[in-house]
C-alpha positions, 0 to 999 in steps of 0.5 A: 854611690853615684848613678852610672852614666847614661850614654845618650841616644845617637851619634853624629860623624863629621867626614872631611876629604869627601869625593866632591860629586858624592850625594847623601845617597851615593855616599851611604852606597859607597859607606855600604861595606863598611858599616855592614862589617860593623852590623850597622844599619841605622844610619843616615848620610848628609853630604852637601853637593859639590863639597868635600864634607859630609855628616853620618848620623847613627841612630844609637851611640854605640854604633856610632861610636864603634864606627869612630873607633874602626875608621876614626882619624888617627891624630899625628905630631903637627907638622910645621905647627899644623895638625895631621891625621892619618886617614883609616877610611878611603872611599874611592881611593881618597883618603877620608878624616872622620871625628865625632861632629861638634855640633852634636846630633840633629833630634829631627834626624834622630826621628826619621832614623827612629822611624826607618828602623820601626818600619824595616822591624815591622814592615807591612804586610805586602812588603814581606810577600814582595819580590826583590826587584832585580835590576838588570844592566846590558851593554848597548851597542845600537838604538833605532826608533821606526815603525812596524810594517807588514810587506807581503804580510809579514811583520817587518821593523823599518827603522826610521833613524838609527843612532851609532853607539860607541858605548852605552847602557840599558838599564832596568830599574825598579820603574824606569827602563834607562838608555844612556850612551855617550854623545860629543859634549856629555851623555844623552839619557832616555828614560823610559817608565815602564807604564809607558811600555806596551810590549816588548819583544826580544830577538836573538839575531841579533841579540836585541828588544824592541819597544812599543811605546805609548808616547816618546821617551823622556830625553835628556842631555847630561853635560860635563859642565865645561872642559874640567868636567869633560876631563873628569869624565875621561880619566873616569872611563879611563879608571885613572881617576875613581868615581862614576860619571856625575853630570855637571848639567842635566838638560831636557830634549825634544828630541834624540840628537842625530847628525843628519837628520831630525829625529822631531819629525818623527817622534810622535810617529816612530814609536818602536824603538829597537836597542841592539844589546851585547849577546854576553849573558843575554838570555839570563838576563832576559829571565831575570828581567821576566821574573821582575814583571815589568810589562809584557814581553814575548820571543819573536825574530822580528825581520829587519827592513834594509831597502825598499821600505817606506820611511815615516819622514818620506810618508809623511811629507807625502801625506801632508801634501794630499791633506793641503790638496783635499782641505779644498774638497773635504770638510775640515771636521773629516780632515782633522780626524784623518790628520790625528789618526797619523799625528798621535800614531795610530796608523801609517800616513800612507795609509791615512793618505789612501783613505782620503783619495778614496774618499774624495772619489766616493763622494755623491756628487762631481761638482768641484766647488769648495767646501763651505765652513762650518762643522756638524756635530754628527759628522759632516755634510751628506755628500760623503760617506764616511763622517769625522765620527766615524773616523774617530772611532778607529781609534777604539779598532785599531790594535798595536802592530806587532807579533801575531797580529794581523797584517789586514788590520792596518791595510786600507781596504780593511779600515775603509770597511771599518769607517762603512760599518762604523757609518752604518752604526752612527746613521741610525741617529740614536745621539742626535738627542744627545748632542741637542741636549749639550746644546741645551747645556750651553755646550758646545764641542771643542777641538782639544790639542796637546803640546808636549816637550816631543810632539803635538797631540790632536784630540776631541772635539769635546763638550766644552762650557761656552764662553764669550768667544764661542758665544759669539762666533757660535757658528764657527767654533771649529776655529777654536781649539784649547791647547793644553802645554803639558808632559808627555803623559798629559801631567802637568810639566813641573819644576824640577831644580836639577833639570834645565827645562829651557830647551822644551820652554823654547819649544812652548815659545816657537809654537805660542808664537807660530802656531800650527796647522791642521788640516789646511787651517793655520791656528795662532794663539789668542788668550786665556783666563786665570783658571787656564793660566793655572791649568798651562792651557791657552786658546788658538784660533784660525782665521775665518770668514765670519756671517757677515763676510768678515775676515776674523783674526786675533787683530779683529776679535779681541779688540770688540772684547773691549778697550785695552789701549795704555795697557802696560803690564804684562800682567794687567795682563791681569789687566790685558793678559788678565785684562787681556787674558783674564780681561781678554781671559775674562772672555775665554772664562766658562760660563754655563749660562748667558741671559740677554739684558736687553730682551729683559729691558734692564736697566744697569747702574753704576753705584760707587763703591763703600770704602774706609774712611781714609780710602785704603780699603774696599769693603764692596770688592767685586759685588754689586746688587740685582733687584727682585725682579731681574733676579726672577727673570734670570732663574727663569731662564736657569736650570731647576736646581739653580732657581732658590739663588739669591747670589749669583757669579757673573761675567758682563761686559768688561765687569766680573764679580757677584750679583746679591739680591736688594729687595728694595731695588725696582723693576729689572735693576742691576747695579754694578761697581767700579771695583767689578769692571775691569776694562771697558767694553760695549758688549753688554747684551748679555750677562753671563752667569759663573756660578750660583749660590743655591745651596751651602756648601759642606765644610772639609778641613784640610792641613793649612787650617788644622795647623792653624786652629792647632796653633790657636789652642784648640784641643786635639781631641776636637779633630780626633772626634770630626775624623773618628766620625768620618772613618767610622761612618766610612768603614760601615758604607759597605756593611749594609745596604741602607749605608751604602744607599745613603753614601751614594746619594749624598756623593750622587754617584751615577745620579741621574740614573739614580744609581743609590735607587737602583741598589735600593730596589735589588736589595728589595727584590733580595739581591746583594749588589756584592755579588756583581763584581762592577758594582763593587768596584763602583761603591769601593772606588768612591769608599777608597777615594774618602779614606785616602782623601781623610788621611792624606790630606787631612781632609775631614768633614765638620758637621757644624760647619758650612762653606758660602759665597761671600757678599757685603751688607748694602744696608749699614746693618751690620757693626764692625765685628759682625756677620750674617750667615744664612743658609738652608739644611742639607742631608738632614744637618741641622742648621741654628740661628746665627744670632749672637754666637761667635763663629770661626771664618776662613779662606782657603789657602790659610797659611798665615795665623791671622788668615783665620778669625772669630766674630759675632754672627747675628740675624737681622730682624724679620722684614729686613732686606738682607733676611732676603738671602740665602745660602751666603755670608753677609760682611760688614761695611764698617770699620777700618778693614774689610774682614774678607781681605783679612782672611787670606787676602779674598774679596768678594768677586766669588771667593767662598768663605768656611764657617765653623759653629761648633761651640766647643771649636770656638771656646777652644780657640784660646789665641786669635793672631793679628791678620797679615796686611802685606803692602800692595804690589804694583803691576810690572810696567813694560813701558809700551802697550802689551802686544801678543809676544809679550802674553805668550812669553808671560804664559811660558814665564808662569809655567817656569816659575809657577813655585806655588805648590813648593812655597806651600810645601815647604810652609807646612814642613816648617810648621810642623818643625817648628814649636812655634808652628804657622807663627814662626818667622820663617813660616809667616815669611812663606806665607807672604811669599804664598800670597806674592804667588797667588798674585803672581798671574795678576802683576806679572811680579814673580816670587824672590825664590832666592829667600827659599836659600834659608827656608831649606828643610832636609826632612819631611814629617810622616804625613806628607809621606807618598800613599800607596800607589793603587790601580784598577786591574781589568776594568774593575779590581783595585788593588794596592801594589805590592810595596817594593822592599828596600834594595839592597844596594841603593841605585839613583836611578830608581830615583823618579823623584826626589827621594825624601826621608820622613820623621813621626810628626808629633802634631796634630797632623801626624797623630790623625795621619797615623790613627788611620790605616788605610790597607787594613780598612780596604782589607776589613771594611772595604773590600768585602769577599763575597761568594759569587758562585752560582747564578750571577746577581744579572740572571737572578735579576732577569729571573725576578723580573720575567716571573713578575711579568709573567704574574701581571701580565702574561708573556712579555715580547721582549725578543722583537725589540732585541735588534733596538736594544743592540743599536741602543747599547752599541750608541752608549758604549760608543759614548762611553768609549769616547768619554774614556779617551776625552776625559783622559790626561793622555792623548792616547790612553783611555781611563777606565769605565769605573772612573766614567761612571763614578764621575771621578778619575782614578789617581793611584795616588789616591790624590788628584791633580788639579787637572783631573778634579777639573775633569772629574766635574766635567765628566759626571756631568757628561755621564749624567747626560749620556745616561739621561740620554740612553733612558730616554731611548730605553724608556721612550720618553722625552729627555728634556724630562728627567726620569722622575718626571717621566710618567704615563703620559710621557712615554711613547706608545707609537713603535712595535716595542714597549717600553718595558719590552725595550728596557728587558731587551736592553737588559738581555743584550747588556749582560750578553758580552761583545765579541771585541778582543781585548788584547788586540785594541788599545783601548777598546773595552767590553763595557759594562754599565749598560746593562745597569741602565737598561736593569734599573729601567726595567724595574722603573718601567715594571714599578710603573705598569704596576702602580697602574694595575693597582689604580686601574679595576682589575679586568675592565682596564684589561680589556680596554687597552691594557696598560701603558708600556704593556701591550695586550697579549691575550688574543 
């Protein structure tokens, strides 16, 4: 008896005569009624754009057959020899013909459907409790933008620009409010993310909404695409032809077009948008909106000004005139902050003009002479009663205008009173030490400017590491500004194939060409570095008279950097834009330390490069040497933590690269090679230190490395072992104080204040840090970030691995296939002797299978000069090709290399692939010397065409899809394209993106799915957003970006991804619920400290220090507030105190952007400076010392209160909540970290006093003057 035939899984149906304008999603929407009638849930539509055919794939064969039985085409007798059929399916009044696909079922599509079915049948826990979102659509009858004013102390809306709308809608989708209305040639579409809405006020006379926005909306023009498109649109509106309006083109705009006025003139200040809506079902629709809980809303009848009001355009004109008049009599730093208040939309221009007039009238002298150029970090000249810092502080004090907000908050009189209060606090001078501390660390205060698609925002000044330009003109840093080109929210302006950004890029080019005016100064383009190019940032400067009475501008500053004549490549712009902006850019590269070589009488030698026999390979590319004496002299000028370095990454004159120690060199000698010199420069005085190899960098795997190692045959269990080891460690961190302390120490969280020691001290006192919500949130935020990086980026730490700078064997000891690895022990990790053992070596990013190589490590004998090196990998100078160039095109000018010595990993790699050897690309030659406009054009073109991320993403998708992985020809092609994209900034030659047409990937592996969003709520509480259940009717307006479909990957990355349930780990292991009833942690700590003091010393009179403590807290809170704003991507929205304290900018996806990573590094350093400064104030010691160096001799005793008394007073002040009304201010906070620092200071002062008591001989010491830090109160 034969076996019954098994129906194959899956079924594909081919559809023809499909309406051209339908997409995958809209086709699925149109088919939904037919699918629902048949009870079919699992299918996927594949509809090519602008094609009349599609494929529908069903998960189950039976369901596909059922659909075809119902709606399949019916063959008819042929007519004229041509086959005919009858349609049984109509979409948008058009017959659609269905038949079984002759191409069969795509197995990847089936995996997508299986994953969708699995997620539907087993929804995540929070999805079950999530509310159904209700899309609400209003008919729109009018639109205007304006501002709130308070004539006669009555809130009034002043419409600055109004648009007449004949036909339009306001649609509240899942993530955005979308306003669209007809305009000649198409539609105007405004997209307003709900996170951009501060408040919605509804009014019923007329039925309308007033939206208070943080930033302007994203504005688009949807075009018809010619006469035919316009006709289709008109017919669609008349219902003559079916189908919704689908634009042929979508263009991003910088303002809403208007027939008579320029919206761009007021778009940054007129941030109240008034939408007049149809009264039909207004009340019921507002109720549905309220149920969605997307934003704060209230009902209020806002009067609308009809006449006699000050329109924003008129106010701005008057203000700019007044600002220009003040430029001669008021200091620039003061005017900058006043202009920022207007430009950034905090105060109305006329209010600020009144303040300027009052300030001019209040100066303490009557000499009308011009203000001298200069800038003082503390504010401005003593002749004026208000400083720049006092003005900047207003940002935290000015609320959004609106219903129930006091009108007096916006008057010139009340604002002036606030300024005087701020100035009084600043005049206490507590921050002067912090500023000098920044100066000691080679930082300077720099103005920051954001240029977005719609506006220019003024920020800062913020601490910035000095570069060559800022050092050269250290007394005129106020004439330089760092300018960021970005999206409205501060993120990168990302490429979107569906949207044209040409209008925006033209705006950027105009600003780069023309510059912009700030308080009477015209700032114009100067240059950019390689790193700032990738961050879409440039430097601008304003002309000034230097100390030699010479006029300084672009024309005089650039030639002093070096000789750029004869450079004809707009990317020898990496030889001008990079030897002219990496070469000019080298001058803008951040170099925290500069050493004067002239003072050290340095002997600088030029030595030849070491090349292969045929001269085609440079083994010494980017590396020189330094003598022991010179290195020792340099190290004497470095911070203490850098003292052990033997390899330095440097900038010098027109050169850049690494210097490695050569103990055979005599005297103060530095040897440089031709490969290090990028351009000729006479500026040879300073050796600028960019980085140093003072310790090994922990090795963390990434997706690309993992995939290539898998393709090399490394067994999966090795990856799981490493991931599980890290995951188990993370899960145990909050289980015990010891684990928490070790974790905080390794991650260096609030390292300067000794946060891990504070947690340990609390535990020793029997106090649980988890009783305090803020302390808990600090630990939880850091642990959760590590878990999410582990799951969503496969960032797996490897114990038997390290990352090191690369240098060359200067002595020819190493053989062709040999390396020398030297590194110190870190975190109790045992570093083996790397002698005669195979190691895995790679460099990120690694996309080509040959980017990972295996070599033999050896150790030179004792006494060999190479043994003097530390924390680096030394490559051989022998062979036909240098190893660094084989590792993702590396060199030795500062590249770092990943090394794994785990024998299981090394032995597990059964395959090793030939490295890539791409032909060298000659830089683009424009046939003449490069000019400034060439550099600005290149900058914008780079922004528009940089596809590095897209190529890397496509590579990892195809490497997962194809069985051959990274060895597949498509992946190798993408690896080559990626190499070209990396070099784009050096060659000026972009990637040929037409090749991507053959490299499409419609579906993605599950490990690339976005992480569930998280938010910091109420400043401290971390919460996962509830997952939105699938909508009953798919809506294309719900798409905030590309909508991807995912399949479960059966490769190692998919398996590692699914092995981690981050939400379960969060609930079970990280977010531990602790009983916080009863006395607070701080009450218990105060009782403990007070009791100990009374036991040892009698009563401590801390109350006498309360006023001083209050002043210190105010100064500290001001600095934290400044950091929350300065380090935010958004120009007006602050980050949280948790982010400042942890030194990590929070990203709701768990994965930081490149800019957020860079800012986090700077933020951590800034918080360390702030804590060091405030500890010095509290404990009364010299902040040049670390807290570990603070002893009884360094503590001051010449003030009324002692350090112990002041520490306790600060703790009492810290636990007292401030009086700020968080509902009133935009970014104000009752900061909580001051009490942590104060508490730790008190505990350490108490320990210090106790230690001295134990050493002293009891009462004899008491009678002779008491203990340091404690006054004898017996008398």
